[in-house]
LODREN-689148 format. One record per residue: residue in three letters; z, y negated, x of N, C-alpha, C, O, CB in turn. Coordinates in steps of 0.1 Angstrom, whole numbers, plus 2048, in hexadecimal, padded with zeros to 3 digits. Atoms other than C-alpha are relative to their C-alpha. Glycine has a CB too. Layout:
// residues N
ALAZYXZYXZYXZYXZYX
...
This chain:
// residues 322
UNK8057FA8126DD73D9597FA8108067F081480C7EF7F37F5
UNK8077F38036DE7629557F78007F47F77F97EA80B80C7FD
UNK8087FA80F6C377594280580D7FC8078138077EE802801
UNK7FE7F38026CC7959347F98077F97F98047ED8098027FE
UNK80A7FA80C6B57AC92580D80B7F881680F7FF7EE80B809
UNK7F87F98076C97C09088038108017F88178007FB7FE7F5
UNK8047F78016D27E190A7FC80A7F87FF8167F5804802804
UNK80A7F78106B97EA8EE8078077F480080A7EB7F780F806
UNK7F97FE80E6D17F68D27FD7F87F58017EC7F380D800801
UNK8058098086C17EE8B68067F87F57FF7F17EE7F88067FC
UNK7FB7FF8086DC7E88A18037F08058037E77FC80880D7FE
UNK7FB80B7FA6E67CB8B87F37F58077F07EA80480C80680A
UNK80F80B7F86C77BB8CE7F380B7FD7F38178018027FC819
UNK80A7F57FC6A67CA8C87FA7FE80D7F97F38127F68007F7
UNK8067FD7F16957D68EB7F57F98017EC7F97F97FB80F805
UNK8088097F86847BF8FD8097EF7FB7FF7E97F67EE8037FA
UNK7FA80A8076997A08F180B7FC80D8158038118068057F0
UNK7F58067F76AC78890C8087F77FE8037EE7F77FD7FC809
UNK7F180D7FF6CD77290D8027FC8067FC80081080C801800
UNK7FC80A7F86DA75991E80980280680E8097FE8017F77FC
UNK7EC7FD7FE6FF75D92E7FE7F380B7F77F381680981580B
UNK7FB8127F57077349408088048038108077FA8057EF7FA
UNK7F47FC7F671D73F95B7FF7F980C7F37F880E80180E805
UNK8018077F172072C97C80C8068028138067F87FE7EE803
UNK7F78017F973B7379957FE7FA8117F67FE81980480C7FD
UNK8038067F77427229B280C8088078188098027FF7F27FE
UNK7F77F67FC75373A9CD80B7F380C8157F78127F6810809
UNK7FD80780175D7179D98117FB7FF8197F68077F97FF7FA
UNK7F48058107797129BB80780580C80480D8158028087EA
UNK7F07FC7FE79D7129C480680F7F480F8187F680B7F07FB
UNK7FC7FB80A79972399F7F98118037ED8148047FB7F77F3
UNK8067F07FA79774E9A87F38047F57F38027E980F8107FE
UNK8117FE80676F75A99C8078097F68028087EB7EF80980C
UNK7FF7F880778077398A8067F67F08007F77E580B80B807
UNK7FB80A8087927589737F47F87FD7F27F77F180C7F8807
UNK8078088057737409747F78087F47F48037E97FA7FA80B
UNK8087F880875C75F9658058047F57FD8087EC7FC80A805
UNK7FA7F980877776B94E8017F27F38047F47E880F808808
UNK7FE81080677874593F7F67FC7FD7F67F47F48067F4807
UNK80A80780375773D9407FA8077F27F58017E97F780080D
UNK8057F680F75075D9258047FB7F87FE7F97ED80480E7FE
UNK7FD80380E7677539137FD7F77F77FC7F87EB8088007FF
UNK80A80F80A75872F90A7F18077F97EA8047F07F97EF810
UNK8117FB8037387439078038017F38007F97EB7F780E807
UNK8017FB80B7427558EC80E7F47F28107F77E6804813805
UNK7F680B80775F7358DD7F47F97F97F57F67ED80A7F580A
UNK80D80B80073871F8DE7FA8087F37F98017E97F47FE812
UNK8037FD80572A73B8CA7F180780C7E780D8078037F77F5
UNK8088007F67147408EA7FA8148007EE8188008097F980F
UNK7FD7F47FF71E7658EA8038057F580F8067F3807802808
UNK7FA7FC81071B7738C480B81080280B81680D7ED8057F2
UNK7F77F680673478F8B87F980B8067F080880D8038007EF
UNK80A7F17FC7237B28C07FB7FF80C7FC8098137F18027F6
UNK8078007F77117A48DB80280580F80D8018137FE7F5800
UNK8017F47F270D7BC8FF8007F58067F97EA8047F380D803
UNK8018097F371A7AD91E7F880880B7F58148098107FC805
UNK8067FC7FA7087B393C80680F80981180B80C7FC7F5806
UNK7F87FB7F77157D39518067FD80D7FF7FA8167FB808802
UNK7F58027F77307CE9697F27FC8117F27F181780D814800
UNK8058007F77167D59867F67F67FE7F97EC8047FE80B804
UNK80A80C8056F67BE9778077F38018027EA8087FA8027EF
UNK7FC8107FA70E79F9768027FD80B7FD7F381280A7FC7FB
UNK8008097EF71F7A19977F57FE8097F57F681280A80680C
UNK80E8007F66FA7A69A67FA7F07FA7F77E68027F28117FA
UNK8068108076ED78798F8107F88078117F48138008007E6
UNK7F78107F470B76E99B80980280B8147FC80D80C7F67F9
UNK7FF8047F570B77B9BC81180680381380780F7FB7F1802
UNK7F47F87FD73278C9B980380A8007FB8127FB8077FE7FC
UNK7FB7F07FE7447A99C08038087EE8078017E48137FF80A
UNK8057FB80D7417C399F8128057FB8178087F17F280F802
UNK7EF7FC8077697C99A28047F37F980A7F37EE80F80480D
UNK7F980D8077707A399B7F98037F08018047E77FA7EE808
UNK8048018097547A897E81080A7F58188087EC7F0805803
UNK7F87F28077667CA9738117FA7FC8168007F2801810810
UNK7F78018027877BA9738007F17F780B7ED7F480680380A
UNK80281180B77E79695D8008087F68088087ED7EF7F2801
UNK8017FB80D76F7B094580D8087F781080A7EB7F6808802
UNK7F27F780678F7C594480C7F57F98147F97F080980B80F
UNK7F980E8047A17A193E8007FF7F280A8007EC7F97F5804
UNK80780480978C79992280380C7F580980B7EB7F17FC804
UNK7F97F380A7917BB91180D7FF7FE80E7FB7F37FE80F806
UNK7F78027FE7B57B99178037F07F680C7F17ED80180080F
UNK80080A80C7B37979027F88017F97F57F57F67FF7F5802
UNK8077F981179E7A68E37F27F58047EA7F47FB80D7F97EB
UNK81280D80077C78A8F07F880B8007EE80C7F97FA7F3812
UNK8107F680376B7AA8F980780E7FB81380E7FA7F3804814
UNK8027F480276A7CE8EF7FA80B8097EF80880B7FB7FF7F8
UNK7FF7F87F47677EB9087FD80F7F88068167F48107FF808
UNK8057F780D7508098F07FF80980E7FD8038187F07FB7F4
UNK7FF7F17F975182C9037E98007FD7E27FF7F38108107F2
UNK80D7FB80072C83290F7F57F48027EA7F58077FE8077F2
UNK8088087FF72280D90B8027F580A80A7F78137FD7FD7F4
UNK7FA8107F77247E791D80B7FA7FD80A7FA7F07F77F47FF
UNK7F880A80973F7D29127FD7F47F97FA7E97FE8077FB806
UNK8078098067357BF8F580D7F37F88197F57F77F580A7F5
UNK7FB8088067447A38E48098037F18048087E77F77F8800
UNK7F87FC80C7607A78CB7F77FD7ED7F07F47E98117F5802
UNK80C8098087527A68A980E8057F481980A7F77EA8087FD
UNK7F780080D7627A688380680A7FF81180C7FB7F97FE7F4
UNK7FA7EE8037637CC8838088028088128098057F580E802
UNK7F97FB7FB7717CE8A080F7FE7FE8188077FD7FB7FF80A
UNK7F780980778D7B689780C80E7F38178147F27F27F27F5
UNK7F57F680F7997CD87680680C80A81181080C7F480A7ED
UNK8017F07FB7937EE88A80B7FC8058157FE7FD7F480780B
UNK7F48067F57AD7DF8A680F7FE7F78198047F97FA7ED808
UNK7F880680C7C27CF88880880E7F881480D7F47F37F87F5
UNK7FE7F78087C37F58768048098088078148037F68027F9
UNK7FA7F47F57CD80589980C7FC8028168038037F9803810
UNK7F07FE7F87E97F08A28097FE7F48127F77F68067F380E
UNK7FA80D8057F67E68837FD7F67F27F67ED7F47FF7F980A
UNK7FE80A80C7FA7D585E8017F38077F77EB80680F8047F9
UNK7FF80E7FE8067B686D7F47FC80B7ED7F28098117FC805
UNK80F8057F77EA7B688C7F67FF7F87F07F47F97FA80B80A
UNK80D7FF80B7D17BC8718047F27F97FB7EA7F98018117F2
UNK80280F8067E079A85D7FF7F980C7F47F380C80D7F97F5
UNK80380C7F67E378487F7F28037FF7EE7F97F8805801811
UNK8078027FC7C378D8847F67FB7F57ED7F57FA7FE808807
UNK8018088097B67828648037F27FD7FC7E97F88048067F9
UNK7FC8128027CA7618627FA7FC8107F97F08138167FC7FF
UNK80880B7F47B875D8867F17FD7FC7EA7F37FC7FF808813
UNK8108028067977648777FE7F17F27F67E87F17FD8127F5
UNK7FF80A80879F74E85D7FF7F18017F87EA7FA8088027FC
UNK7FA80D7F97AC72F86F7F67FB80A7F67EF80F80E803809
UNK8088097F178F72D88A7F38057F67E880A7F9802808818
UNK81180080B7757318668047EF7F77FE7E97EF7FF8167ED
UNK7FE80F80978970E8598068047F38057FC7EA7F17F77FC
UNK7F67FE80A7A072183E80C7FD80581180181080080F7FB
UNK7F48037FE7C071283780780C7FD8018157F68047F47F8
UNK7F87F78077DD7298318058057F480A80F7F08057FF802
UNK7F97FC8127E47238107EE8057F97EE80E7F180B7EA7F2
UNK8097F88057C072C8077FB80B8037F48127FC7F97FB7FF
UNK7FE7EF7FC7C074B81880A8077F98078137F780480380F
UNK7F27F88077E37548057F27FD7F27EB8067F08167F67FF
UNK8057FB80C7CE7497E47F080B7FD7EC80D7F27FF7F37FA
UNK80E7FE7FD7AD7597EB80581480180081D7FA7F87F4812
UNK7FC7F48017C077A7F48068057F680180F7F1806802808
UNK7F87F980E7D977F7D77F38027F47F280C7EC80E7F37F9
UNK80D7FF8087B77797C47F980B8027F28107F97F77F5803
UNK8077F47FA7AA7957D480880880480480E80D7F67FF80B
UNK7FA7F28027C37AD7D28038007F27FD8097EC80E80480A
UNK8028028117C97A67AE7F78097F87FA80F7ED7FA7F27FC
UNK80A7FC8087A87B37A67FA81480A7F081B8087F37ED802
UNK8037F67FA7AA7D27BE8078087F98128057F58007FF80B
UNK7FB7F38087AF7F57AD8108028068158008117F4811804
UNK7EF7FE8007D67FE7A87FF80A8107F480A81580780C7EE
UNK7FF7FD7F77E18137C98118097FC8198108037FD7F480A
UNK7ED7F88078058217B58007F87F67F87EF7F58127FF80A
UNK7FB80180C81481C7968127F580481C7F680C8028147FA
UNK7EF80A8018338007908038007F57FE7FA7EB8027F1803
UNK7F57FF81184F8097748027F57FF8037EF8098118097FD
UNK7F880B80285A7EC76580A8027F48078067E97F77F47FF
UNK7F37FD80F87D7EE74F80E7FA8028117F980E8068127FF
UNK7F18067FE8A27DE74E80780980980E8068128097FE7F2
UNK7F17F57FA8B67FE7587FB8038097EF80680780680D7F9
UNK8037FB7F78B380877A7FB80F7FC7F08147FB80B7FF807
UNK8017F18068B982C76E7F58067FD7F080F8048058027F6
UNK80980080C8A282D7547F58008097EF80B80A8017F27F4
UNK80E7FF7FC88382276980380880A7FC81280A7F87F4804
UNK8007EE7F789283B7877F780A7FD7ED80F80380C80A7FD
UNK7FF7F480A89085276F7F08057FC7ED8117FC8097FB7F1
UNK80D80280686A84A7607F88018107F08098127FE7EF7F5
UNK8058007F08608437877FC8148027F281A8018127F880E
UNK8007F37FD86986778F7F580A7FA7EE81280180B8037FC
UNK8047F98078588767737F28008007EA8087FD8057FF7F5
UNK8107FA80283A86A7777F780580D7ED80C80E7F87F37FB
UNK8017F97F483A86E79E80080F7FF7FA81380980B7FB809
UNK8027F280183C8947957F68067F87F28127FA80B8057FC
UNK8067FD80A8278937787F080280D7EA80C8118017F37F1
UNK8128077FE80387F7897FE80080D7F28028127FD7EE7FB
UNK8007F97F380F8847AE7F87F48047F07F680D7F9810802
UNK8048117FC80585C7B18107FA80681B7FF8017F97F47ED
UNK7F88077F781D8477C88077F47F28017EC7EA7F47F8810
UNK7FB8098098358327B180B7F68038147FC80A8028067F6
UNK7F480780284E8157AF8047FC7F67FD7FE7EC8017F9806
UNK7FB8088088667FF79C8057F67FE8097F08088068047FD
UNK7F88127FB8737DD7938068017F080480B7E87F27EB804
UNK7F98058078887CE7787F07F37FE7E77F18068107FD808
UNK8058078058767B27628017F380C7F87ED8128057FF7F4
UNK7FD80D7F988A7957767F880380C7F67F88108117FC803
UNK8087FB7F28757A47977F57FB8027F17F580C7FD80D802
UNK80980680285A79D7897FB7F67FE7EF7F67FC7FE8037FD
UNK7FB80F80686277A7807FF7FD80F7F47F98128117FE7F6
UNK7FD8087F286C76F7A57F58058087F280081280E802807
UNK80B7FD7F184F7847B57F58047FB7F28107FE80480C80C
UNK80D7FB80983078679F7F980880F7ED80880D7F47EF7F7
UNK8087F67F682379D7C17FA8087FE7EE80D800804805808
UNK7FC7F27FF8317B77B67F58097F57F78157F38128027FC
UNK80B7FE8048147BD7A27F18058057E980B7FF8007F77FC
UNK80C7FE7F87FA7C17BC7FE80D80680581380E7FF7F680A
UNK8067F48007E77DF7BD80F80E7F98138187FE7FA801812
UNK7F87F78078007EF7A37FC8047F28017FB7EB80B7FD7FF
UNK7FC7FF80C7FA7FE78280A7FE7F780E8097F37FD807800
UNK7F47FE8078177F476C8018047F67FA8037EC8047F87FE
UNK7FD7F480E82680B7548107F47FD8177EC80380581A807
UNK7F38068088427FE73B80580F7F67FE8187F47FB7F17F4
UNK7FD7FA81285581171C7F77F57F87F57E97FA8158007F9
UNK80480480E84480C6FC8097F67FC8047F27F280080B7F6
UNK7FA80380785D7F96F48047EF80A80C7E780580A80C7FB
UNK7FD8097F685F7DD7127F07FA7FF7EF7EF805806808810
UNK80E8057FE8397D470E8007F48027FD7ED80C7F78037F5
UNK80780F8038377B470080E7F580780D7E98067FC7FD7EA
UNK7FB80B7F58557A57187FB80480D8017FD81580F7FE801
UNK8027FE7F58457B57357F07F78047EB7F280E80380F800
UNK8168037FE8197AB72D8037EE8087FC7E880F7F07FD7E4
UNK8088127FA8227827368027FF8098017F380D8037F27FC
UNK7FB8037F283078A7597F48088067F580E811811807805
UNK8097F97FB80E79A75E7F17FC8027ED7F67F880280A7FA
UNK80A8057FF7EC7917687FB8057F37FE8117F07F980280B
UNK8077FF8097D77907487F280D8037EB8117FA7FD7F17FC
UNK80D7FC7FE7BB7A575A80A81180280781D8007F47F680E
UNK7F47F17FB7DA7C07667FF8077F48018017EA8157FD802
UNK7FC7F680B7D87DD74F80E8097FE8128128067F780A801
UNK7EE7F68027FE7EB73F7FD8097FB7F38097F480E7FC7F6
UNK8017F580580280B7368118057F981B80B7FE7F880980C
UNK7F17FA8058208117208018117FA7F88177F48047F57F1
UNK7F77F380483183171A8098017FB8137FA7FE803807808
UNK7F77F880584384470480880C8028038168097FE8007F9
UNK7F77F57FB86185C7047FE80E7F97F680F7F080E7FB7FD
UNK7FF7F480B86587F6F78097FE7F58117F47F580680F806
UNK7F27FB80887B88A6DC80880780280680F80B7FF8047F6
UNK7F77F17FB89589F6DC8028097F980C8107FB80D7FF804
UNK7FD7F080A88F8B96BF7FF80780A80A80980F7F48077F4
UNK7FC7F07FC8898D66D28128008088198098047F280680F
UNK7F07FF7FC8B08D06E68027FE7F18048097ED8097F380B
UNK7F980280D8BA8C56C27FE80E7F680680F7ED7FA7F27F7
UNK8007F18078AF8EC6B380480580880E80B8047F48077FB
UNK7F37F87F58BF8FB6D580E8017FB81580B7F98027F880E
UNK7F17FD8038DE8F06CB8048077F380D80F7F38087F4800
UNK8007FB80E8DA8F96A680280E80280A8157FC7F37FE7F8
UNK8027EB7FC8D391F6B380F7FD8048157FA7F97F1808814
UNK7F77FE7FD8F191E6C28098097F58098067EA8037F6803
UNK7F97FA80890893A6B380E7FD8048168007FB7FC80E801
UNK7EE8027FF92D9306C18017F58087FA7F381380B80D807
UNK7F480C7FA9419126CB7F87FB80F7F9804818813808804
UNK8057FE7F292E9046EC8047F08058047E57FE7EE806803
UNK8018117F79338E57057F87FB8017F18058008007FE80C
UNK80F8037FB9158D570B8037F280A80E7ED80C7F37FC7F0
UNK7FC80B7F69118B97257EE7F98057E57FE7FE80A80A810
UNK8038088048FA8A472B7FC7F580E8007EA80C80B7FE7F6
UNK8038067F38EE8927507F27FA8037E77FE80380280A80A
UNK80A8087F88DD87775D7FD7EF8098067E880C7F98007F6
UNK7FB8087F78D785D7717FB7EF7FE7FA7E48047FC80780E
UNK7FF81280C8CF83F7568088037F580780C7EC7EF7F87F7
UNK7F780180D8EA8367417FB7FE7F08008037E68097F4803
UNK80A7FD80D8CF82E72580080B7FA80480E7EF7F37FF803
UNK8037F38068C58507258068067F980380C7EE7FE808807
UNK7F57F98028E685D7258047FC7EE8058057E680D7FC80C
UNK7FA80580A8F184A7067F68017F27FA7FE7E78057F2805
UNK8097FC80A8D28526F17FD8108007FC8157F57F37F8804
UNK7FD7F27FF8D28766FD8098077F380580F7EB80880280E
UNK7F17FC8058F787A6EC7FC7F97F88028017F180E7FF807
UNK80380380B8EC8666D07F68097F77FA80C7EC7FC7F4801
UNK8087F68038CD87E6CA80780A7FC80580E7F07F9802807
UNK7FF7F78038E189B6CE80B8037F680F80F7F27FF80580A
UNK7F38078068FF88C6B97FF80C7F28078157F07FE7EC7FC
UNK8027F880F8F189E6968008108028028197F97F07FD7FA
UNK8007EE8008F18C26A580980680980A81280C7F2807804
UNK7F37FD7FD90E8C16B580D8027F881580B7F88017F8806
UNK7F77FE80A9238B769C80F8048068138028117FA80C7F8
UNK7F47FA7FE9438C569B80080C80480B8108058068007F6
UNK7FB7F480093E8E76A37FD7FD8107FF8098127F980E7F6
UNK8057FF7F29348E16C98077EE80680B7E57FF7EC8027FF
UNK7FA8097FA9428C66E47F47FD80B7EE80681180E804805
UNK8088057F692B8B16FB8097F38098117EA8057F27FC7F8
UNK7FB80A7F693489D71A7F37FE8087EA80680980E80580A
UNK8068027FA92088B7307FF7F780D8097EF80D7FA8007F8
UNK7FB8027F291B87F7577F57F88007EB7FC7F980380B80B
UNK80C8087FB9058627658067FF8128107FC8197FE7EE7F5
UNK7FD7FE7EE8FE8687897F97EF8047F47E77FC7F281280B
UNK7F47F57F49068607A780F7F97FA8157F58047FD7FB819
UNK7F780880092484E79780D80F7FF8168128067FD7F37F2
UNK7FB7F17FF9308717897FF8088047F380A8058028057FB
UNK8027F47F793789179A7F880B7F67FD80D7EB812806806
UNK8047F680791F8AD78B8098097FB80880B7EF7F7806805
UNK7F37F67FF93C8C578E8058027F580980D7F180B7FC808
UNK7F480380794B8B47727F88057F17FE8057E68087EF802
UNK8037F780D9328C47587FA8108037F98197FB7F27F87F6
UNK7FE7F180392B8E576780580D7F97FE8177F9803803803
UNK7F47FD80A9458F47537F78067F27F98117ED80A7F27FD
UNK8047FF81092B8ED72F7F580E8067F08138107F77EC7F7
UNK80D7F380291490A7217F37FA8027EA8018067FE8077F0
UNK80C8037FF8F88F57228027F480A80E7F080C7FA7FC7F2
UNK80080E7F98F08D573A7F27FA8007EA7FE808805802810
UNK8078037FD8D78C27318017F680B80B7F080F7FC7FE7F7
UNK7FF8077F18C88B07507F27F37FE7E77F57F77FC810810
UNK80E8068018AF8927537FA80A80A7FE81680D7FE7ED805
UNK8077F97FA88F89776C80780181280580981A7F07FA7FD
UNK7F97FE7F58A788C78A80C8057FE81080A8088027F6806
UNK7F57F47FC8C689D78380180B7FC80D80E7FB80A7FE7FD
UNK80A7F98018B38BB77C7FC80380C7F980E80D7F87FB7F8
UNK8007FB7F38AD8BC7A08137FF80A8168028167F37F6807
UNK7F27FD7F48D48BA7AD80A8107F98128187FD8107EC7FF
UNK7F87F780A8DF8D178F7F680C7FE7EB80B7F98047F87F1
UNK8097F28018D28F579180880A7F98148077F67FD80780F
UNK7F77F88098DD91477D7F98067F47F17FD7F080A7F77FB
UNK8037FC80E8D292675C8057FC7F87FE7FE7EE80180B7FE
UNK7FF80980D8E69107447F97EE8037FB7E57FB8147FF7FC
UNK80A80E8028CE8F074F7F48017FA7E98077FB7FB7FA80E
UNK81280480A8B58E27347FD7F68098057ED80D8007F97EB
UNK80480F7FB8A08C97467FB7FC7F17F58047EA7F080080F
UNK80380D80789C8AB72A7FA7F88087FF7EF80F80C7FA7FC
UNK8098057FD87B8A07347FE7ED7F77FF7EE7EA7F780B7FD
UNK7FD80C80587A8787297F17F97FE7F07F47F38097F880A
UNK80E8047FF85586D72F7F68077F47F28127F87FB80580E
UNK8097F680983E87A7117EF8068057E48018057FD7F77F2
UNK80C7FC80082488E7197EF7FC8007E67FD8078038057FA
UNK81080B80580687A7087FF7F48077F57EE8088007FA7F0
UNK7FF80B7F781285F71D7FC80280E7F57FA81280E7FC801
UNK8038007F680F86E73E7F28037FF7EB7FD808808807806
UNK80E7FF8017EB87B7347F97F27FE7ED7F38027FD8097F4
UNK80480A8007E285972E7FD7F980A7F27F480B8057FD7FB
UNK7FC8057F47F084A74E7FB8048047F77FD80D808800805
UNK80B7F87F57DA86275E7F47FE8007EC7FE8097FF80F7FF
UNK8108048037BD85A74B7FF7F18057F47ED8097FD8007EF
UNK8038127FA7C38347567FC80480C7F180080F80E7F4802
UNK8007FB7F07C68437787EF7FC8007E87F2801806813804
UNK80A7F97FC7A98547797F47F67FB7E87F87FF8018107FA
UNK80C8068037928397698007F180C7F77E880B8007FD7ED
UNK7FF80C7FF79C81F77F7FA8058157F67FE81F8137F77FA
UNK8067FB7F479283779E7F58038017F080B809805808803
UNK8107FC8027718387947F57F38027EB7EF8067FE8057EF
UNK8088157FD76A8137938027FE80A7FF7F380F8057F07F8
């Protein structure tokens, strides 16, 4: 039986307090002394006789008390540190691994290791994997969002909305279709869900009731219509977008101003080549296409209304304050 005085660290043990390490070494055994020592320390930790965060004797102190070579103790400690039973802290003795050490180690080694550690601790405490899964999902759903999820049926349109939101708010954003939410409800975890106003009622049943859904509106084409009406000479106009729906709507809205005086063409990226519209007198580009087509003839046709972006920004700010 070994009695060891604590190192006086008030955060772990009060000065003057002694604790015991019940270790018995046989020099006549075929089992190497280093293995005897290491495995008995593991047993003391597993049986909770050594507590998380508890410091062990120094190498030389333990060697003196057990009457073994200090290199043997040092190698046993190093082996237990490698196996994560003990943690070596600079300037202090080795200590029994704590929950905080587990989390720090997992963060250093990557998210997979962190998950592995969490599962291991949960199992050691008697929780089933199903319980862990359900509680973990419930907990994640209550966390403030860390990104935006744009939900719409048309891939090009949701890409366009995603791009404008990221550019305006400098917040990470992803996108998906409604059926993606049906097959994978976990997509809403950590997400502030954004949908066009017309799709709100279709998406609402797919999102937990406690989750905020932000509807957004689109800009009118009034300023672009007025621009066309001011053209004195017959002109060739073009609309370029990554969204087929955007193209159809834009061409339809501009039709009243185009009339028979002007002509209009369109290009759907990436299927159509931008070169097909470079000869146009005015090229209306969405927020993705405007990054690819440059020049004085290009007019940026932004989609998401400024009022919607401001509302979305305030929603994010309110989450960050909580």
